[in-house]
VEXKOLZA-52686 format. One record per residue (C-alpha): x, y, z. Coordinates in Angstrom, 2 decimals, m for minus. Layout:
BEGIN
east,north,up
X,Y,Z
...
This chain:
BEGIN
east,north,up
0.00,0.00,0.00
1.38,3.40,m0.99
2.26,6.04,1.60
0.60,9.23,0.30
0.63,12.58,2.07
m0.13,16.14,1.05
1.14,19.50,2.30
m0.57,22.84,1.80
1.70,25.89,1.94
3.42,28.34,m0.35
5.78,26.51,m2.73
8.89,27.69,m4.56
11.50,25.82,m6.56
13.88,26.42,m9.44
13.70,24.60,m12.76
16.75,26.27,m14.32
19.49,28.83,m13.73
17.87,32.30,m13.82
21.08,33.66,m15.31
20.13,31.93,m18.57
16.42,31.21,m18.20
15.27,34.48,m16.65
11.78,34.57,m15.10
11.01,31.09,m16.41
13.61,29.61,m14.06
11.41,29.78,m10.96
8.06,28.26,m10.03
6.13,29.94,m7.21
2.70,29.06,m5.86
1.63,31.34,m2.98
m1.04,28.78,m2.10
0.35,25.44,m3.18
0.01,21.71,m2.78
2.91,19.27,m2.51
1.87,15.64,m2.86
4.31,12.95,m1.71
4.01,9.25,m2.51
6.47,6.63,m1.25
9.21,9.17,m0.65
8.95,10.90,m4.03
7.13,13.94,m5.39
3.85,12.85,m6.96
2.60,16.37,m7.78
3.32,20.00,m6.97
1.36,23.06,m7.98
m1.52,25.37,m7.18
m3.82,24.25,m4.37
m7.02,25.24,m6.16
m6.08,23.17,m9.21
m4.62,20.09,m7.51
m6.69,19.68,m4.35
m9.75,18.29,m6.22
m7.56,15.35,m7.30
m6.92,14.26,m3.69
m8.79,11.24,m2.41
m10.91,11.59,0.70
m8.43,9.62,2.81
m5.29,11.55,1.78
m3.88,13.24,4.90
m3.20,16.95,4.36
m0.85,18.95,6.58
m1.76,22.64,6.44
1.18,25.00,6.95
m0.09,28.58,6.66
2.65,31.20,6.79
5.25,28.70,5.57
7.20,28.33,2.35
8.09,24.82,1.17
11.28,24.53,m0.87
13.57,21.69,m1.90
16.09,20.84,0.79
19.32,22.79,0.74
22.56,21.42,m0.70
25.84,22.03,1.12
28.63,21.33,m1.36
31.50,21.68,1.13
31.47,21.08,4.89
33.93,19.47,7.35
32.53,16.83,9.70
35.45,16.91,12.20
35.38,20.71,12.56
31.86,21.24,13.88
33.03,21.27,17.51
35.51,24.09,16.91
33.37,26.37,14.72
34.41,29.98,15.18
37.76,29.07,16.78
40.50,31.68,16.34
43.74,30.98,14.56
44.50,33.59,11.93
44.79,32.99,8.16
44.17,29.56,6.65
47.47,27.74,7.21
47.90,29.11,10.74
44.26,28.34,11.56
44.68,24.75,10.39
47.65,24.22,12.72
46.16,25.98,15.75
42.48,25.04,15.54
41.43,22.57,12.85
44.11,19.89,13.13
43.90,19.58,16.95
40.13,19.08,16.65
40.56,16.47,13.94
43.09,14.44,15.95
40.29,13.63,18.42
38.55,11.56,15.72
41.00,8.73,16.27
38.61,7.92,19.16
35.68,6.02,17.60
33.28,6.83,20.45
33.98,10.52,19.94
33.49,10.18,16.17
30.14,8.42,16.60
28.86,11.06,19.00
30.09,13.83,16.70
28.45,12.21,13.66
25.03,12.25,15.33
25.40,15.89,16.34
26.77,16.91,12.93
23.92,15.37,10.93
21.30,16.70,13.35
22.78,20.17,12.86
22.61,19.86,9.07
18.94,18.90,9.26
18.18,21.59,11.84
19.42,24.08,9.24
17.45,22.55,6.38
20.39,20.85,4.65
19.24,17.53,3.21
22.21,16.81,0.93
25.86,17.49,1.70
29.34,16.78,0.37
31.42,16.20,3.48
35.13,16.15,4.33
36.02,13.59,6.97
39.16,13.33,9.05
42.02,11.06,8.02
40.55,8.25,10.14
38.72,5.49,8.25
36.51,4.39,11.16
35.42,7.95,11.89
34.26,8.37,8.30
32.47,5.01,8.51
30.68,6.28,11.64
29.45,9.30,9.66
28.16,7.05,6.88
26.44,4.78,9.39
24.62,7.71,11.01
23.60,9.13,7.61
22.29,5.75,6.45
20.08,5.55,9.55
18.53,8.89,8.54
18.31,7.90,4.85
20.20,11.08,3.99
21.72,11.74,0.59
25.29,12.27,1.69
28.58,12.22,m0.21
31.65,11.97,2.02
35.24,10.86,2.11
38.14,10.46,4.50
40.90,12.99,4.03
44.01,11.63,2.32
47.16,13.13,3.85
50.53,11.42,3.60
52.22,14.79,4.14
49.89,15.72,6.99
50.85,16.95,10.47
51.74,14.67,13.37
48.75,12.58,14.43
46.96,13.09,11.12
49.53,11.50,8.86
49.25,8.26,6.89
51.30,6.44,4.32
50.25,6.55,0.69
49.46,2.84,0.90
47.29,3.29,4.02
45.35,6.12,2.43
44.62,4.08,m0.67
43.67,0.93,1.26
41.36,2.79,3.66
39.68,4.60,0.78
39.13,1.33,m1.09
37.47,m0.18,1.98
35.17,2.81,2.46
34.17,2.82,m1.22
33.41,m0.89,m1.01
31.44,m0.66,2.23
29.62,2.63,1.81
29.91,4.01,m1.72
26.68,2.46,m2.99
24.57,1.96,0.14
21.22,3.67,0.50
21.48,7.25,m0.68
25.19,7.52,0.15
28.08,8.32,m2.15
31.83,8.36,m1.74
34.22,11.18,m2.59
37.94,10.55,m3.02
39.34,13.30,m0.80
42.95,14.47,m1.09
42.87,17.34,1.40
44.82,19.75,m0.79
47.91,19.68,m2.92
50.30,20.47,m0.05
49.04,17.63,2.16
49.69,14.81,m0.33
52.80,13.55,m2.08
52.87,13.12,m5.83
52.43,9.39,m5.21
49.27,9.96,m3.18
47.79,12.36,m5.72
48.47,9.74,m8.38
46.83,7.15,m6.13
43.74,9.36,m5.79
43.53,9.67,m9.56
43.83,5.91,m9.93
40.99,5.41,m7.43
38.78,7.73,m9.47
39.60,5.90,m12.67
38.89,2.55,m11.05
35.54,3.54,m9.50
33.46,5.53,m11.96
30.59,6.03,m9.48
32.58,8.07,m6.96
33.24,11.80,m6.69
36.38,13.82,m5.96
36.58,16.75,m3.55
39.48,18.94,m2.52
40.51,22.54,m1.89
41.81,24.89,m4.58
43.33,28.37,m4.48
41.81,29.35,m1.14
44.61,31.45,0.34
47.37,33.55,m1.22
50.14,31.97,0.88
48.85,28.48,0.07
48.88,29.31,m3.65
52.45,30.59,m3.38
53.61,27.41,m1.61
51.95,25.25,m4.27
53.74,27.29,m6.93
57.09,26.66,m5.15
56.49,22.92,m5.13
55.13,22.77,m8.67
56.86,25.69,m10.42
55.93,24.56,m13.92
52.16,24.31,m13.33
49.25,26.40,m12.13
47.30,25.12,m9.15
44.47,23.37,m11.02
46.98,21.74,m13.34
48.57,20.06,m10.32
45.32,18.13,m9.85
44.73,17.74,m13.56
48.04,15.96,m14.18
46.92,13.26,m11.73
43.47,12.76,m13.27
41.53,14.61,m10.58
39.70,17.15,m12.75
36.46,15.85,m14.22
32.66,16.08,m14.18
32.41,14.60,m10.67
35.09,16.88,m9.17
34.16,19.64,m6.71
36.79,22.22,m5.77
36.19,24.35,m2.69
36.93,28.10,m2.70
38.72,28.92,m6.00
39.46,32.50,m4.97
42.81,33.03,m6.69
42.29,31.50,m10.11
43.77,32.01,m13.56
41.52,32.30,m16.59
43.19,29.20,m17.94
42.15,27.22,m14.86
38.55,28.42,m14.99
38.36,27.56,m18.68
39.73,24.09,m17.96
37.21,23.54,m15.14
34.33,24.44,m17.46
35.73,22.21,m20.20
36.00,19.28,m17.76
32.58,19.86,m16.18
34.11,20.35,m12.71
32.32,22.47,m10.11
33.18,25.12,m7.52
31.89,25.20,m3.95
31.59,28.89,m3.06
32.17,29.31,0.69
31.73,33.00,1.56
31.44,32.57,5.33
34.77,30.77,5.61
36.48,33.11,3.18
35.42,36.12,5.22
36.22,34.56,8.60
39.76,33.59,7.58
40.30,36.69,5.42
41.04,34.51,2.41
39.43,36.71,m0.24
36.22,37.41,m2.17
35.03,34.82,m4.67
34.37,36.20,m8.17
31.12,34.47,m9.13
30.66,36.64,m12.21
34.05,35.53,m13.52
33.26,31.86,m12.89
29.92,32.38,m14.68
31.64,34.00,m17.62
33.78,30.89,m18.04
30.75,28.62,m17.66
31.85,26.89,m14.45
29.11,25.25,m12.38
28.93,26.70,m8.87
27.25,25.63,m5.64
27.30,26.93,m2.07
29.29,25.47,0.82
29.21,26.39,4.49
32.79,25.11,5.03
32.11,24.57,8.74
34.17,24.98,10.87
36.04,27.88,9.23
32.57,28.76,8.05
30.60,30.17,10.97
27.12,28.81,10.25
25.55,25.53,9.14
22.82,27.53,7.38
22.86,27.51,3.58
20.32,30.39,3.45
22.69,32.45,5.62
25.55,31.41,3.35
23.49,32.60,0.37
22.98,35.92,2.14
26.74,36.31,2.51
27.17,35.42,m1.16
24.83,38.32,m1.99
27.03,40.65,0.02
30.32,39.33,m1.37
29.02,39.96,m4.89
28.27,43.56,m3.93
31.75,43.93,m2.45
33.10,42.95,m5.87
30.92,45.59,m7.56
28.53,42.97,m8.96
25.06,41.76,m8.04
23.67,38.34,m7.18
19.95,38.12,m7.74
18.19,36.46,m4.76
16.53,33.96,m7.10
19.97,33.03,m8.40
21.18,32.62,m4.83
18.18,30.37,m4.16
19.13,28.40,m7.27
22.72,27.95,m6.02
21.33,26.71,m2.68
19.06,24.09,m4.26
19.03,23.07,m7.93
22.45,24.62,m8.63
23.94,22.57,m5.82
22.24,19.44,m7.16
23.62,20.13,m10.63
27.12,20.72,m9.28
26.99,17.27,m7.66
25.41,15.62,m10.71
22.22,14.84,m8.79
19.66,17.15,m10.40
17.71,14.19,m11.78
17.00,13.16,m8.17
16.99,16.24,m5.93
16.80,20.02,m6.11
13.23,20.48,m7.38
9.60,19.45,m7.04
9.18,17.82,m10.44
7.25,14.56,m10.39
9.50,11.65,m9.45
12.11,13.72,m7.59
13.12,12.47,m4.16
11.00,14.22,m1.53
13.73,16.06,0.38
12.22,19.40,1.36
12.01,22.02,4.08
9.31,24.23,5.56
10.47,27.82,6.11
8.57,29.76,8.75
8.08,33.31,7.51
7.33,34.47,11.05
10.10,32.56,12.82
11.28,35.66,14.69
9.45,38.89,15.54
11.70,40.88,13.21
11.21,38.44,10.31
7.44,38.42,10.88
7.35,42.21,10.83
9.62,42.43,7.80
7.55,39.97,5.76
4.11,41.08,6.89
2.14,41.45,3.68
5.12,40.57,1.45
4.16,38.78,m1.78
7.21,39.14,m4.03
9.26,35.93,m3.87
12.60,37.67,m4.41
11.86,39.99,m1.50
10.81,37.05,0.72
13.93,35.06,m0.14
16.24,38.02,0.50
14.72,38.54,3.94
15.10,34.84,4.75
18.75,34.89,3.64
19.63,38.05,5.57
17.44,37.75,8.67
16.88,34.01,8.93
18.79,31.31,10.78
18.08,27.80,12.06
14.88,29.07,13.70
13.48,29.63,10.21
13.52,25.87,9.53
10.18,24.64,10.89
10.73,21.16,9.51
12.95,19.08,7.25
11.85,15.94,5.40
14.10,13.22,3.99
12.44,11.09,1.29
9.07,12.22,2.59
9.82,11.44,6.26
10.10,14.30,8.72
13.59,14.16,10.21
13.57,17.53,11.95
10.82,19.48,13.65
11.58,22.77,15.34
């Protein structure tokens, strides 16, 4: 017997990138109906048109004053750094040594990793994130604990253990250990439930040439996995990469080892050459734009307009714990402000696209998530337009979707998320 449920609320979702599709990119029903059957979208549209098709025994949850949207996609977040979010430490490389690496060493303790995994995934859901691409620590069992917790929630999660054979004390591995652990994780978790595996060399400076080659070989051997790493985040980092690889630009370091392709996601990309951006577009690789982290560490301002001009797919990443919030809507609000700091504009509908369908496209999952088309997986959130007194006052009488979304991105936080559903099952209720 089918599990059928209906939700009445305002609906909004993107069907394309508004940069190319304009007004036709967004669907908005101020009084809408979302019909879910067996964990998938069965119908979505105007209440007056669709409600007569409901059977008498279909349960309907009425959510006045709420906006239902596809769940948010976080294209770059660090599982082992949630407990030190907002920790001081200076620019990127200093911050890693003083704050991030000490926190990650604790994940050698499996009990700690299991407890952290539960808290981490609950925090994602509390902020409306239903799909994430996640960096793990160097520890295989800690990453397995994250997968186990995500499987229990039926979350669509892509994750990988960091590969670091040039890592700091306590987070170092041999090239052979990194490859063997990754192979085990791909075998055990890479095709279970709604999980996916990402081969994860931390960044060019943390891996030897042999390990980067090993990562490329893993990608070639397993065509269903992703690749995630960091690229051109910090000026000093870029300079050190140039010292080690004087005959290549930063992206080319990864490219020579087979790490640049349509399932590759590169976080940050602040200090990029035109050649590198052109190559990323040519390869179908994606950027995870992480404005919160970039501001907190003083790394720089991402040039979205330049990435767009080269045709590079872009998503949003919180980059917790250098990023200071798990909220993708808040991250989108910062992206709006970063664009203005660069003398450009980011339309709020485009920011909403990057947070949902754009993120799904960057991960190659837009046939499954990111919208309310019939057959899509029913990962969605309910946004409370009166979650705080200020938000309620600001949006009183508001009808323009762009205005509503801007207010949610600038004034909202985790309190805005009234509920989050994974495959049609409520996994968070405020």
